[in-house]
C-alpha positions as CSV (number, residue, x, y, z in Angstrom):
1,M,0.0,0.0,0.0
2,T,1.0,3.6,-0.6
3,D,-0.3,7.0,0.4
4,I,0.7,8.4,-3.0
5,R,-2.2,9.2,-5.3
6,V,-1.0,11.9,-7.7
7,F,2.2,11.2,-9.5
8,G,4.2,13.7,-11.6
9,V,6.7,12.9,-14.4
10,I,8.9,15.6,-15.8
11,G,10.1,14.7,-19.3
12,A,8.0,13.1,-22.1
13,G,11.0,11.3,-23.8
14,Q,11.5,7.6,-23.9
15,M,12.1,7.1,-20.1
16,G,9.5,9.6,-19.0
17,R,6.8,8.0,-21.2
18,G,7.7,4.6,-19.9
19,I,7.4,5.8,-16.3
20,T,4.2,7.6,-17.0
21,Q,2.7,4.5,-18.7
22,V,3.6,2.2,-15.8
23,A,2.3,4.7,-13.2
24,A,-1.0,5.2,-15.0
25,Q,-1.4,1.4,-15.5
26,S,-0.9,1.1,-11.7
27,G,-3.9,3.3,-11.1
28,F,-2.2,6.6,-10.3
29,E,-3.3,10.0,-11.7
30,V,-0.2,11.2,-13.6
31,K,0.8,14.8,-14.6
32,L,3.2,14.5,-17.6
33,L,5.3,17.6,-18.1
34,D,7.6,18.7,-20.9
35,A,9.0,22.0,-22.2
36,T,5.9,22.6,-24.3
37,R,2.4,21.4,-24.2
38,E,2.8,20.0,-27.7
39,Q,5.7,17.8,-26.6
40,A,3.7,16.6,-23.6
41,N,0.7,15.9,-25.8
42,K,2.9,13.9,-28.2
43,G,4.2,11.9,-25.2
44,R,0.7,10.9,-24.2
45,A,-0.1,10.0,-27.8
46,R,3.0,7.8,-28.0
47,I,1.9,6.1,-24.8
48,E,-1.6,5.5,-26.3
49,G,0.0,4.0,-29.3
50,Q,1.9,1.5,-27.1
51,L,-1.3,0.6,-25.3
52,D,-3.1,0.2,-28.7
53,R,-0.6,-2.5,-29.6
54,L,-1.4,-4.3,-26.3
55,V,-5.1,-4.2,-27.2
56,E,-4.4,-5.6,-30.7
57,R,-2.5,-8.5,-29.1
58,G,-5.3,-9.2,-26.7
59,K,-3.2,-8.3,-23.6
60,L,-5.3,-5.2,-22.7
61,Q,-9.0,-4.4,-23.0
62,A,-10.0,-1.3,-24.9
63,E,-11.8,0.0,-21.9
64,E,-8.7,-0.4,-19.8
65,R,-6.6,1.5,-22.4
66,D,-9.1,4.4,-22.3
67,A,-9.0,4.5,-18.5
68,I,-5.2,4.5,-18.4
69,V,-4.9,7.3,-21.0
70,G,-7.6,9.2,-19.1
71,R,-5.4,9.3,-16.0
72,I,-2.6,11.1,-17.9
73,T,-2.7,14.9,-17.9
74,P,-0.1,16.5,-20.3
75,S,1.2,20.0,-19.5
76,S,4.1,22.4,-19.7
77,D,3.1,24.2,-16.5
78,F,4.9,23.3,-13.3
79,D,1.9,24.6,-11.3
80,V,0.1,21.3,-12.1
81,L,2.4,19.6,-9.7
82,G,0.8,21.5,-6.8
83,D,-1.2,18.4,-5.7
84,A,1.4,15.8,-6.6
85,D,2.4,13.5,-3.8
86,M,5.6,12.4,-5.7
87,V,7.4,13.7,-8.8
88,V,10.0,11.8,-10.9
89,E,12.3,13.9,-13.1
90,A,13.3,12.1,-16.3
91,A,15.0,14.8,-18.3
92,T,18.3,14.8,-20.2
93,E,21.4,13.5,-18.2
94,N,22.8,17.0,-17.5
95,I,23.3,18.3,-13.9
96,E,22.5,22.0,-14.9
97,V,19.2,20.9,-16.5
98,K,18.2,18.7,-13.7
99,S,19.1,21.2,-11.0
100,D,16.9,23.8,-12.7
101,I,14.0,21.4,-13.0
102,F,14.5,20.4,-9.3
103,R,14.3,24.1,-8.2
104,R,11.1,24.7,-10.2
105,A,9.5,21.5,-9.1
106,D,10.4,22.1,-5.5
107,A,8.7,25.5,-5.7
108,A,5.5,24.1,-7.2
109,M,5.0,20.9,-5.1
110,K,3.4,20.2,-1.7
111,K,5.7,21.7,0.9
112,E,4.9,19.3,3.7
113,S,5.0,15.9,2.1
114,G,5.8,15.8,-1.6
115,I,8.7,13.6,-2.6
116,L,11.0,14.7,-5.5
117,A,12.8,11.9,-7.3
118,S,15.2,11.7,-10.2
119,N,15.6,9.0,-12.8
120,T,19.3,9.9,-13.2
121,S,21.6,7.1,-14.1
122,S,24.8,8.8,-12.8
123,I,24.3,12.3,-11.3
124,S,24.7,12.7,-7.5
125,L,21.3,12.8,-5.7
126,T,23.0,14.6,-2.8
127,K,23.9,17.5,-5.1
128,L,20.4,17.6,-6.5
129,A,18.9,17.5,-3.1
130,A,21.0,20.5,-2.0
131,V,19.3,22.8,-4.5
132,T,15.9,22.3,-3.0
133,G,14.1,23.3,0.1
134,R,13.2,19.6,0.8
135,P,16.5,17.8,0.8
136,D,15.2,15.1,3.1
137,R,12.5,14.3,0.6
138,V,14.8,13.9,-2.4
139,I,15.6,10.4,-3.7
140,G,16.7,8.5,-6.8
141,M,14.4,6.1,-8.7
142,H,16.5,4.8,-11.6
143,F,14.2,2.9,-13.9
144,M,15.5,0.5,-16.5
145,N,14.7,0.9,-20.2
146,P,12.2,0.0,-21.5
147,V,10.3,0.8,-18.3
148,P,7.1,-1.2,-19.0
149,L,9.1,-4.4,-19.6
150,M,12.1,-4.1,-17.2
151,R,11.2,-4.8,-13.6
152,L,14.3,-3.4,-11.9
153,V,14.4,0.0,-10.2
154,E,17.5,1.3,-8.4
155,V,16.5,3.3,-5.3
156,V,19.3,5.8,-4.5
157,R,19.5,7.4,-1.1
158,A,21.0,10.9,-1.1
159,L,23.0,11.8,2.0
160,Q,20.0,13.8,3.1
161,T,17.2,11.3,2.3
162,S,15.0,10.6,5.3
163,D,13.9,7.1,6.3
164,E,10.3,8.1,5.7
165,T,11.0,9.2,2.1
166,Y,12.9,5.9,1.5
167,E,10.0,3.8,2.8
168,R,7.3,5.7,0.9
169,T,9.4,5.4,-2.3
170,M,9.9,1.6,-1.8
171,A,6.1,1.2,-1.3
172,M,5.4,3.2,-4.5
173,G,7.8,1.1,-6.5
174,E,6.2,-2.1,-5.2
175,V,2.7,-0.9,-6.2
176,M,4.1,-0.3,-9.7
177,G,5.2,-3.9,-9.8
178,K,8.9,-3.3,-9.7
179,V,11.7,-5.1,-8.0
180,L,13.7,-2.5,-6.0
181,V,17.4,-2.6,-5.0
182,T,18.9,0.0,-2.8
183,T,22.2,1.7,-3.6
184,K,24.5,4.4,-2.1
185,D,24.7,7.7,-3.9
186,M,27.9,6.9,-5.8
187,P,28.6,7.5,-9.5
188,G,26.9,5.0,-11.8
189,F,25.1,3.3,-8.8
190,I,25.0,-0.5,-9.3
191,V,23.9,-1.2,-12.8
192,N,26.0,1.4,-14.7
193,R,29.0,0.8,-12.6
194,M,29.1,-2.7,-14.1
195,L,27.6,-1.8,-17.5
196,I,29.8,1.0,-18.8
197,P,33.0,-1.0,-18.8
198,F,31.2,-3.7,-20.8
199,L,29.9,-1.3,-23.4
200,N,33.3,0.4,-23.5
201,E,35.1,-2.9,-24.2
202,G,32.7,-3.7,-27.0
203,C,33.5,-0.3,-28.6
204,F,37.2,-0.8,-28.2
205,A,36.9,-4.3,-29.8
206,L,35.0,-2.8,-32.7
207,Q,37.5,0.1,-32.9
208,E,40.4,-2.3,-33.1
209,G,38.7,-4.4,-35.8
210,L,38.3,-7.5,-33.6
211,G,34.9,-8.1,-35.2
212,T,31.9,-6.3,-36.8
213,A,29.2,-4.9,-34.6
214,E,27.0,-7.8,-35.6
215,D,29.6,-10.4,-34.7
216,I,30.4,-8.8,-31.3
217,D,26.7,-8.5,-30.5
218,A,26.1,-12.1,-31.5
219,A,29.1,-13.2,-29.4
220,A,27.7,-11.4,-26.3
221,K,24.2,-12.8,-26.8
222,L,25.2,-16.4,-27.5
223,G,28.4,-16.6,-25.5
224,L,27.4,-14.6,-22.4
225,N,23.6,-15.4,-22.6
226,H,22.8,-11.6,-22.7
227,P,19.5,-10.7,-24.3
228,M,21.1,-7.8,-26.2
229,G,24.7,-7.2,-27.4
230,P,26.6,-4.1,-26.4
231,F,25.8,-2.1,-29.5
232,E,22.1,-3.0,-29.6
233,L,21.9,-2.0,-25.9
234,A,24.0,1.2,-26.4
235,D,21.7,2.3,-29.3
236,L,18.7,1.7,-27.1
237,I,20.1,3.7,-24.2
238,G,21.3,6.5,-26.5
239,L,25.0,6.9,-27.3
240,D,25.1,10.4,-25.9
241,T,23.8,9.1,-22.6
242,V,26.4,6.3,-22.6
243,L,29.1,8.8,-23.3
244,Y,28.0,11.1,-20.5
245,I,27.8,8.4,-17.9
246,G,31.3,7.1,-19.0
247,E,32.7,10.6,-18.6
248,V,31.2,11.0,-15.2
249,L,32.5,7.7,-14.0
250,H,36.0,8.3,-15.5
251,R,36.2,11.7,-13.9
252,E,34.9,10.7,-10.5
253,F,36.9,7.4,-10.1
254,G,39.9,8.2,-12.3
255,D,39.9,4.6,-13.5
256,D,40.7,4.0,-17.2
257,K,38.2,1.2,-17.4
258,Y,35.5,3.9,-17.7
259,R,37.3,6.0,-20.3
260,P,35.0,6.5,-23.4
261,P,36.4,5.1,-26.6
262,A,37.1,7.4,-29.6
263,I,34.5,5.6,-31.7
264,L,31.8,6.4,-29.2
265,R,32.8,10.1,-29.1
266,N,32.9,10.3,-32.9
267,Y,29.4,8.8,-33.2
268,V,28.0,11.2,-30.7
269,A,29.8,14.1,-32.5
270,A,28.2,13.0,-35.8
271,G,24.7,13.0,-34.2
272,W,24.5,9.2,-34.5
273,L,22.8,8.7,-31.1
274,G,21.1,5.3,-31.7
275,R,17.4,4.5,-32.1
276,K,16.2,8.0,-31.2
277,S,18.1,9.6,-34.1
278,G,17.6,6.7,-36.6
279,R,21.3,5.8,-36.6
280,G,23.8,4.6,-34.1
281,F,25.9,1.4,-34.4
282,Y,22.9,0.3,-36.5
283,H,20.3,2.0,-38.7
284,Y,16.6,2.2,-37.6
285,D,13.3,3.0,-39.3
286,E,10.7,5.5,-37.9
287,K,9.3,2.9,-35.5
288,G,12.8,2.3,-34.0
289,Q,13.2,-1.1,-35.7
290,K,16.7,-2.1,-36.8
291,V,17.2,-2.1,-40.6
292,G,20.2,-3.2,-42.6
293,R,23.6,-4.0,-41.1
294,G,25.6,-2.1,-38.5
295,G,27.0,1.2,-39.6
296,A,30.3,0.9,-37.8
297,R,33.3,-0.3,-39.9
């Protein structure tokens, strides 16, 4: 059980849409914010499209879809967060952007009880908490991508996070059907601390001509029993996000196992960011489906 009824999500991108969908499917009223109302509306429309596919497959009733979509209110106005019991920020992985969002959300939310969470995969929650007037009610909820399918959530306690905030967040995650693990507020938390060296090593192997992107991905899937190879996964995450996390870990730990490979830097510089841009280590159609062979040579 949870005392949270109204849930806010800031950011209508891939992660924000996934969090919104899961929260609305779990029965919560969701306020979905983005920079413009148009972007927020598009986010809700994308969620409705995902639910339509579930209806077509017989996994969801049309009435349920309509009820879920009806619980999502798109907006670009932070004032709609005034009655939110909890808000999760899912904006771009940039501390300046997130800090600004945290300040604005903090000013709009319930002063006495509202929890402010971040979906960050690498940024210090302690630093984000410090820019608010509610540092004891700031916490990390790092959802995995794609959110509706991946059950794991990393719950990250900032130095200031109270026990009450932690317990309410754990209860919220359980209602959403997630499996929660708790981690200290250290760069990369648990998953990315292990994942980034794996993705980096795949890039170095490709850079050195050890194999093609397809061969390396196939080796990881069939030899390591991974559901996705390093390049398929990096394209799903977004190469700019992978690069940013690697830079944070390399800077904070000073360990070369986190150093971003030149090929990754070059792809990001070229704007080849993965599925979201239509090209990364592979090419993708408008629906995000892989087409053709890997672009890296």
